[in-house]
Backbone bond lengths (Angstrom), bond angles and torsions (degrees), N, CA, C in turn:
res aa  C-N    CA-C-N  psi(-1)  N-CA   C-N-CA  omega(-1)  CA-C   N-CA-C  phi
1 X - - - 1.490 - - 1.519 108.17 -
2 X 1.338 117.24 135.96 1.449 123.74 177.43 1.507 108.21 -112.12
3 X 1.309 115.36 146.54 1.495 119.15 -176.88 1.524 108.26 -136.15
4 X 1.365 115.18 136.81 1.444 123.22 176.29 1.524 112.54 -143.85
5 X 1.264 116.88 164.97 1.456 120.40 169.53 1.509 108.60 -104.84
6 X 1.319 117.87 135.41 1.439 122.95 -178.31 1.542 109.91 -127.82
7 X 1.313 116.12 159.59 1.471 122.99 171.68 1.529 107.99 -125.80
8 X 1.307 114.97 132.25 1.454 124.43 174.71 1.528 106.49 -115.16
9 X 1.324 117.87 101.34 1.429 121.44 -166.98 1.538 114.09 -92.00
10 X 1.322 118.30 -14.23 1.445 119.92 -179.63 1.529 111.73 -148.13
11 X 1.334 115.56 171.28 1.440 120.20 179.08 1.537 110.67 -60.48
12 X 1.349 115.51 -39.66 1.450 120.91 179.52 1.579 112.33 -64.94
13 X 1.350 115.03 -36.19 1.467 119.20 176.01 1.532 108.50 -62.96
14 X 1.303 118.30 -43.06 1.501 121.07 -179.98 1.531 109.74 -62.59
15 X 1.339 118.18 -47.58 1.445 120.75 -179.88 1.534 110.50 -62.73
16 X 1.289 119.03 -44.18 1.484 122.14 -179.36 1.600 108.48 -63.85
17 X 1.322 116.19 -43.89 1.446 121.65 179.54 1.517 111.19 -59.81
18 X 1.315 117.32 -47.98 1.471 121.57 179.80 1.498 111.80 -61.44
19 X 1.328 116.57 -42.93 1.482 120.57 176.77 1.514 113.18 -60.36
20 X 1.314 117.01 -37.50 1.447 120.78 176.92 1.507 110.82 -68.17
21 X 1.335 117.91 -49.92 1.461 122.23 -177.20 1.506 113.48 -60.55
22 X 1.353 115.71 -34.07 1.464 120.44 -178.86 1.517 113.66 -70.54
23 X 1.324 118.82 -13.62 1.438 122.81 177.26 1.571 112.74 -72.74
24 X 1.317 115.72 -18.71 1.467 122.93 -172.76 1.507 111.38 -104.73
25 X 1.348 115.61 144.30 1.458 123.33 -177.85 1.560 112.00 -76.29
26 X 1.312 116.78 -33.47 1.429 119.65 -175.07 1.546 113.00 -70.60
27 X 1.341 116.17 160.63 1.467 119.90 -178.39 1.526 109.21 -84.74
28 X 1.328 115.76 144.35 1.431 123.49 176.47 1.530 107.21 -132.73
29 X 1.315 114.76 127.35 1.475 120.88 179.12 1.517 109.03 -112.76
30 X 1.341 115.67 149.91 1.423 122.40 173.29 1.500 108.39 -122.84
31 X 1.353 116.35 137.78 1.499 117.32 -177.04 1.523 106.57 -135.93
32 X 1.335 111.96 141.79 1.454 124.11 176.77 1.517 105.63 -137.26
33 X 1.319 116.24 114.14 1.475 117.96 -173.29 1.516 111.81 60.72
34 X 1.344 116.81 -124.74 1.468 118.99 -179.36 1.503 113.46 -98.46
35 X 1.378 116.14 3.93 1.490 120.55 179.23 1.489 111.39 -93.06
36 X 1.350 118.01 134.98 1.446 122.45 178.07 1.545 104.94 -127.56
37 X 1.353 116.40 132.70 1.433 120.08 179.16 1.533 108.68 -134.03
38 X 1.326 115.19 158.42 1.449 122.49 175.86 1.517 107.88 -71.91
39 X 1.320 117.89 128.26 1.496 121.09 -178.10 1.477 111.29 -71.67
40 X 1.325 119.47 -10.61 1.443 121.86 177.66 1.534 112.73 -86.59
41 X 1.334 114.92 -1.69 1.487 120.89 -178.68 1.527 112.09 -106.62
42 X 1.301 114.85 108.99 1.475 120.10 -179.50 1.491 111.61 -61.12
43 X 1.355 118.21 -38.64 1.462 121.48 176.48 1.507 112.43 -65.28
44 X 1.372 115.31 -40.44 1.475 117.69 176.48 1.482 113.41 -59.01
45 X 1.365 116.45 -44.16 1.479 121.48 -178.92 1.492 109.85 -61.68
46 X 1.336 118.24 -41.39 1.476 119.76 179.66 1.512 112.45 -68.23
47 X 1.295 118.94 -13.10 1.493 120.15 177.36 1.533 109.19 -82.79
48 X 1.287 120.46 -11.52 1.481 123.74 178.29 1.512 112.70 -86.69
49 X 1.301 116.05 161.09 1.472 122.27 175.06 1.530 107.73 -78.74
50 X 1.328 118.69 102.13 1.444 123.10 -176.22 1.502 113.00 -85.69
51 X 1.322 119.15 3.48 1.445 121.77 177.96 1.542 111.08 -82.77
52 X 1.322 117.63 -11.45 1.437 123.23 179.92 1.512 110.08 -119.65
53 X 1.350 118.39 160.58 1.506 119.44 172.38 1.496 112.27 -58.23
54 X 1.315 116.12 144.65 1.431 123.06 -179.65 1.498 109.63 -114.05
55 X 1.299 120.11 137.13 1.477 124.38 178.05 1.499 109.35 -79.26
56 X 1.331 116.03 126.67 1.468 122.44 176.98 1.550 107.68 -108.89
57 X 1.310 116.42 134.25 1.496 122.42 174.36 1.525 109.21 -124.82
58 X 1.293 116.31 114.12 1.486 122.46 176.48 1.533 106.89 -95.55
59 X 1.322 117.18 121.69 1.471 121.36 -176.60 1.495 110.22 -89.25
60 X 1.358 115.36 66.23 1.427 122.95 174.81 1.532 106.92 -162.51
61 X 1.314 116.04 161.33 1.449 119.85 175.40 1.574 111.21 -102.66
62 X 1.297 116.29 -15.41 1.460 121.06 -177.65 1.521 109.04 -109.54
63 X 1.331 116.05 85.50 1.485 118.36 -174.27 1.532 110.63 -136.05
64 X 1.349 117.58 30.71 1.462 119.72 -179.39 1.493 111.76 -60.92
65 X 1.322 119.31 -43.63 1.475 121.42 179.65 1.546 110.40 -64.30
66 X 1.311 114.65 -40.18 1.489 119.51 178.81 1.538 109.77 -63.26
67 X 1.302 119.11 -42.84 1.454 122.46 -178.59 1.561 109.42 -63.18
68 X 1.322 114.88 -41.33 1.481 118.56 178.46 1.525 112.52 -60.52
69 X 1.329 112.90 -39.10 1.518 116.50 -177.59 1.518 112.33 -74.41
70 X 1.340 119.54 -27.77 1.463 121.13 -178.30 1.515 112.70 -102.24
71 X 1.345 119.55 5.53 1.489 119.61 -171.47 1.523 111.18 -60.43
72 X 1.321 120.81 -27.89 1.478 120.54 177.99 1.541 112.73 -67.91
73 X 1.273 118.05 -15.38 1.465 121.67 177.95 1.547 112.14 -94.86
74 X 1.333 117.09 -18.27 1.466 120.66 -175.20 1.539 111.56 -75.41
75 X 1.310 116.13 132.91 1.431 122.54 178.72 1.514 112.26 -110.48
């Protein structure tokens, strides 16, 4: 499992992020405080506090391509 902090600063960032995550078979979770949502769910992401960094957990060990695609969101 890989873990990062990300920032989604706009509605377009959220849409782009969800489109990237949905290309991959493995599960990705986002957590903010005690809330955890599926990163493939645009509605779930909008339920989080997007003004602060969000913790991302990718449930795989082979995610180099995924990391390259989301590196603009990683803080």
